[in-house]
C-alpha positions in Angstrom: -17.6 27.8 -22.5 -16.9 29.3 -19.1 -17.6 33.0 -19.1 -19.3 32.8 -22.5 -22.0 30.5 -21.1 -24.8 33.0 -20.5 -27.3 30.4 -19.2 -24.8 29.1 -16.6 -23.9 32.7 -15.5 -27.6 33.5 -15.1 -28.0 30.4 -13.0 -25.2 31.6 -10.7 -26.7 35.1 -10.6 -30.1 33.7 -9.5 -28.4 31.6 -6.8 -27.0 34.6 -5.0 -29.9 37.1 -5.6 -31.1 38.2 -2.1 -34.6 38.6 -3.6 -34.7 34.9 -4.4 -33.3 33.7 -1.0 -30.1 34.0 1.0 -29.2 30.4 1.7 -26.1 30.3 -0.6 -24.7 33.5 0.8 -25.2 32.4 4.4 -23.6 29.0 3.6 -20.7 30.8 1.9 -19.8 32.8 5.0 -20.3 29.8 7.3 -17.9 27.8 5.1 -15.4 30.6 4.8 -15.2 31.2 8.5 -14.8 27.4 9.1 -11.8 27.0 6.9 -10.2 30.3 7.8 -11.2 31.3 11.3 -9.1 34.5 11.3 -11.5 36.0 8.7 -14.3 36.1 11.2 -12.6 38.9 13.2 -12.7 41.1 10.1 -16.5 41.3 10.2 -19.1 42.7 12.6 -20.9 40.4 15.0 -24.2 40.9 13.1 -23.7 39.6 9.6 -27.2 40.3 8.1 -26.3 43.6 6.4 -22.9 42.3 5.2 -24.6 39.2 3.6 -27.2 41.5 2.0 -24.6 43.8 0.5 -22.5 40.9 -0.8 -25.5 39.2 -2.3 -26.5 42.4 -4.2 -23.0 43.0 -5.4 -22.6 39.4 -6.6 -26.0 39.5 -8.3 -25.1 42.6 -10.3 -21.6 41.4 -11.3 -22.9 38.0 -12.5 -25.8 39.7 -14.3 -23.4 42.0 -16.2 -21.2 39.1 -17.1 -24.2 37.1 -18.3 -25.0 40.0 -20.6 -21.4 40.0 -21.8 -20.7 43.4 -20.3 -17.4 43.0 -18.4 -15.9 46.5 -18.3 -18.0 47.9 -15.5 -17.9 44.7 -13.3 -14.1 44.6 -13.6 -13.8 48.2 -12.6 -16.2 47.6 -9.7 -14.3 44.5 -8.5 -11.0 46.4 -8.7 -12.4 49.2 -6.5 -13.8 46.6 -4.1 -10.4 44.9 -3.8 -8.7 48.3 -3.1 -11.4 49.2 -0.6 -11.2 45.9 1.2 -7.6 46.7 2.3 -9.2 48.8 5.1 -10.6 45.6 6.7 -7.2 44.0 6.9 -7.9 41.5 4.1 -4.7 39.7 3.0 -3.7 37.6 0.0 -4.2 34.5 2.1 -7.8 35.5 2.8 -8.5 35.7 -0.9 -7.3 32.1 -1.3 -9.8 30.8 1.3 -12.5 33.0 0.0 -12.1 31.5 -3.5 -12.3 28.0 -2.1 -15.3 28.7 0.0 -17.2 30.5 -2.7 -16.7 27.8 -5.3 -17.7 25.1 -2.8 -20.8 27.0 -1.8 -22.0 27.3 -5.4 -21.4 23.6 -6.0 -23.3 22.6 -2.9 -26.2 24.9 -3.5 -26.6 23.9 -7.2 -25.8 20.2 -6.6 -29.1 19.1 -8.3 -28.2 20.7 -11.6 -24.4 20.5 -11.4 -22.7 19.5 -14.6 -19.4 20.2 -16.4 -20.7 23.4 -18.1 -21.9 24.9 -14.8 -18.6 23.8 -13.1 -16.6 25.5 -15.7 -18.6 28.7 -15.6 -18.5 28.8 -11.8 -14.7 28.2 -11.7 -14.1 31.0 -14.3 -16.5 33.5 -12.7 -15.1 33.0 -9.2 -11.5 33.1 -10.4 -12.2 36.3 -12.3 -13.9 38.0 -9.3 -11.3 37.0 -6.8 -8.4 37.6 -9.2 -9.4 41.1 -10.0 -10.0 42.0 -6.4 -6.7 40.4 -5.3 -4.7 42.0 -8.1 -6.1 45.5 -7.5 -5.4 45.3 -3.8 -1.9 44.1 -4.4 -1.2 46.9 -6.9 -2.4 49.7 -4.7 0.5 51.6 -3.0 -1.4 54.2 -1.0 -2.6 53.7 2.6 -5.8 51.7 3.0 -7.4 54.3 5.2 -7.0 57.6 6.8 -7.5 58.4 10.5 -8.8 61.7 12.0 -9.8 63.4 15.2 -13.2 65.0 15.8 -12.7 68.7 16.5 -16.3 69.8 16.5 -19.8 68.3 16.8 -22.9 70.4 16.3 -26.4 69.1 16.9 -28.2 71.2 14.3 -31.6 69.5 14.5 -33.1 66.7 16.7 -31.7 64.0 14.4 -28.9 65.7 12.4 -25.4 66.5 13.4 -22.5 68.3 11.7 -19.2 66.7 12.5 -15.8 68.2 11.6 -12.5 66.3 11.8 -8.8 67.1 11.5 -7.2 64.3 9.5 -3.7 62.9 10.2 -2.9 63.2 6.5 -4.8 64.7 3.6 -7.6 62.6 2.0 -7.9 63.4 -1.6 -11.4 63.1 -3.1 -13.5 64.8 -5.8 -16.4 66.9 -4.6 -19.5 64.7 -4.7 -17.8 61.5 -3.8 -18.4 59.5 -0.6 -16.2 57.5 1.8 -16.8 54.7 4.3 -16.4 55.7 8.0 -15.7 53.7 11.1 -16.4 55.3 14.5 -15.2 54.2 17.9 -18.7 53.4 19.2 -19.1 50.6 16.6 -15.8 49.0 15.5 -15.9 47.0 12.2 -19.2 48.6 11.2 -18.5 50.9 8.2 -21.0 53.5 7.0 -21.1 55.6 3.9 -20.9 59.3 4.4 -20.4 62.2 1.9 -18.0 65.0 2.7 -19.9 68.3 2.6 -16.9 70.4 1.7 -14.3 70.0 -1.2 -11.1 68.3 -0.3 -8.6 70.4 1.6 -5.4 69.6 3.5 -6.3 68.1 6.8 -10.0 69.1 7.3 -13.2 67.3 6.5 -16.9 67.8 7.4 -19.8 65.4 7.4 -23.6 65.8 7.9 -25.1 62.8 9.6 -28.8 62.0 10.1 -29.9 59.6 12.8 -31.9 56.9 11.0 -34.5 55.0 13.1 -33.1 51.6 13.9 -29.6 52.6 12.6 -27.1 51.8 15.3 -24.1 53.7 13.8 -25.9 56.9 12.7 -27.7 57.1 16.1 -24.5 56.6 18.0 -22.8 59.3 15.9 -25.5 61.9 16.4 -26.0 61.1 20.1 -22.5 60.2 21.4 -19.8 61.9 19.2 -17.5 64.1 21.2 -14.4 66.1 20.3 -11.3 63.9 20.6 -13.0 60.8 19.1 -10.9 59.0 16.5 -12.5 58.1 13.2 -11.2 56.0 10.4 -12.0 56.9 6.8 -11.7 54.8 3.6 -10.6 55.9 0.2 -13.3 57.7 -1.8 -16.0 56.2 -4.0 -18.6 57.5 -6.4 -18.8 59.5 -9.6 -21.4 62.2 -8.8 -20.2 65.3 -10.7 -21.2 68.5 -12.6 -19.9 68.9 -16.1 -19.3 72.6 -16.4 -19.7 72.3 -20.2 -22.8 70.1 -20.0 -25.5 72.7 -19.6 -27.5 74.0 -16.6 -28.0 71.9 -13.5 -30.8 70.7 -11.3 -29.9 69.5 -7.8 -32.4 67.8 -5.5 -31.3 67.2 -1.9 -33.3 65.5 0.9 -32.0 66.2 4.4 -28.3 65.3 4.7 -28.3 64.3 1.1 -27.4 68.0 0.8 -23.8 67.2 1.8 -22.3 66.0 -1.5 -24.3 68.6 -3.5 -23.1 71.4 -1.2 -19.5 70.1 -1.8 -20.0 70.3 -5.5 -21.5 73.8 -5.3 -18.6 75.0 -3.1 -16.2 73.5 -5.6 -17.9 75.5 -8.4 -17.3 78.8 -6.6 -13.7 78.5 -7.6 -14.6 79.4 -11.1 -15.6 82.7 -12.5 -18.2 81.3 -15.0 -20.5 78.3 -14.2 -23.7 76.8 -15.6 -26.9 77.9 -13.7 -27.6 75.6 -10.7 -31.0 75.3 -9.1 -31.0 73.5 -5.8 -34.2 72.1 -4.1 -33.4 71.4 -0.5 -36.0 69.4 1.4 -36.9 68.3 4.9 -39.9 67.1 6.8 -40.3 70.3 8.8 -39.0 73.9 8.1 -36.5 73.4 11.0 -35.0 70.4 9.2 -33.5 72.7 6.6 -30.5 73.0 8.8 -28.0 74.6 6.3 -30.1 77.3 4.7 -27.8 80.1 6.0 -24.8 78.6 4.4 -26.7 78.2 1.1 -27.8 81.8 1.4 -24.3 83.0 1.9 -23.1 81.1 -1.2 -26.0 82.2 -3.4 -25.6 85.8 -2.3 -22.1 85.8 -3.8 -22.7 83.6 -6.8 -25.6 84.6 -9.1 -25.5 81.3 -11.0 -27.0 79.5 -7.9 -30.6 79.6 -6.8 -32.1 77.7 -3.9 -35.7 76.6 -3.2 -36.3 75.3 0.4 -39.1 72.7 0.6 -40.7 71.2 3.7 -43.5 68.5 3.9 -45.2 70.4 6.7 -45.6 74.2 6.9 -45.0 74.6 10.7 -42.4 73.4 13.1 -43.0 70.9 16.0 -42.5 72.2 19.5 -39.1 70.5 19.9 -37.7 72.8 17.1 -37.2 75.5 19.7 -34.3 73.5 21.3 -32.2 73.7 18.2 -30.6 76.6 16.1 -32.9 78.8 14.1 -32.5 77.9 10.5 -34.3 80.8 8.9 -31.9 82.6 6.5 -31.9 86.3 5.7 -34.2 87.3 2.9 -32.9 86.3 -0.5 -33.7 82.7 -1.2 -36.8 81.5 -3.0 -39.9 81.3 -0.9 -40.1 78.0 0.9 -42.5 75.6 -0.8 -44.7 73.0 1.1 -45.2 69.4 -0.1 -43.3 66.3 -1.0 -40.0 67.0 -2.6 -40.7 65.0 -5.8 -44.0 66.8 -6.3 -42.6 70.3 -5.7 -39.7 69.7 -8.1 -41.9 68.5 -10.9 -44.4 71.4 -10.5 -41.7 73.5 -12.4 -41.6 71.1 -15.3 -39.5 68.0 -16.3 -36.1 69.7 -16.2 -35.2 67.5 -19.2 -32.6 70.0 -20.5 -30.6 70.0 -17.2 -28.0 67.8 -15.7 -29.9 66.3 -12.8 -28.3 65.2 -9.5 -30.4 63.6 -6.7 -29.2 62.9 -3.2 -31.1 61.6 -0.1 -32.7 58.5 1.2 -33.3 55.6 -1.2 -37.1 56.2 -1.0 -36.7 59.9 -1.8 -34.2 59.3 -4.7 -36.5 56.6 -6.2 -39.6 58.8 -6.0 -38.0 61.9 -7.4 -36.3 60.1 -10.2 -39.6 58.3 -11.1 -41.5 61.6 -11.0 -39.0 63.4 -13.3 -38.9 60.5 -15.8 -42.7 60.4 -15.8 -42.6 64.1 -16.6 -40.3 63.4 -19.5 -36.8 63.9 -18.1 -34.3 61.6 -19.9 -33.1 58.9 -17.4 -29.6 59.1 -18.7 -29.3 62.7 -17.5 -30.1 61.7 -13.9 -27.2 61.0 -11.5 -27.4 59.5 -8.0 -25.2 57.3 -5.8 -26.0 53.5 -5.5 -29.2 53.2 -3.5 -27.9 50.2 -1.6 -25.0 52.0 -0.2 
């Protein structure tokens, strides 16, 4: 039965699910590196995050295939193949990956291995590797784009704004994100969202130093003009349908970046849907981009902005960073958790809803809106595991 054998595909899905254990994924990478030693140099020394991401991706793909929904997994795998070119993955690497992945499934499921499971494993692995290989081989554009840091501004204790001049234009839609590699941490790619629409040569990122995050901490603390960054091709489908009705945007900290890019992109048009943006941070001083938002809103009456902070006053260290108070004109700053403040105004069920921020903030805000009656299908956010 192969890919039509739902029970076998669910067995494969459960075998790679990080929530049920990581032994198979760990054995896969060990086997792959043993039969193709050159592959090891493509990955960072610490493999924990890589294994986790791969496990989540495999679990989702196999789950979709088990439910006989192949369109989205195929598109996802094709994008994965195109994106993996930035690591230096070659066609030979796909050969050894296919061998190692099939062998790992067979070893892990030895107690229940039979002809049906063997056929489903063979077909699923062949499909996944084949789509990735084919998409990578068909792509003609460059696998990445390099750029030079021209400005680094420390706007709060843990947030930096970094601007780069790219060696060649990087074309993306406002709201998309890219993966970025910085010189302080080679081979560790991190997702960042451009905060401005695409333009020839220039790009800007907002980066928050996450506790325990090696790359984000290094970017905020150590980036200097002249640093060379490497950027992947864009991902993501966050968007505003200009014919789809009014819009609610909810941004937590640097989750503002992709929403600001979308707002700036809308300023190119004379007529737009109404957009209401809630921009939240822990302290008032964390609302680092209020002046820019005020400048946009003052010229575009379709945009309104409500600042939100969890605490009403700033800590002493705020005096060391730029004053974020905008001129009069925005809505009065609200105090409280972002999800609570947003839902005080209703369920926003008639709006296109876009949420960007930490996974915890996105999850809480989405749940609060749905609990108030907002349709889940009208809520957009990027993958929470990114």
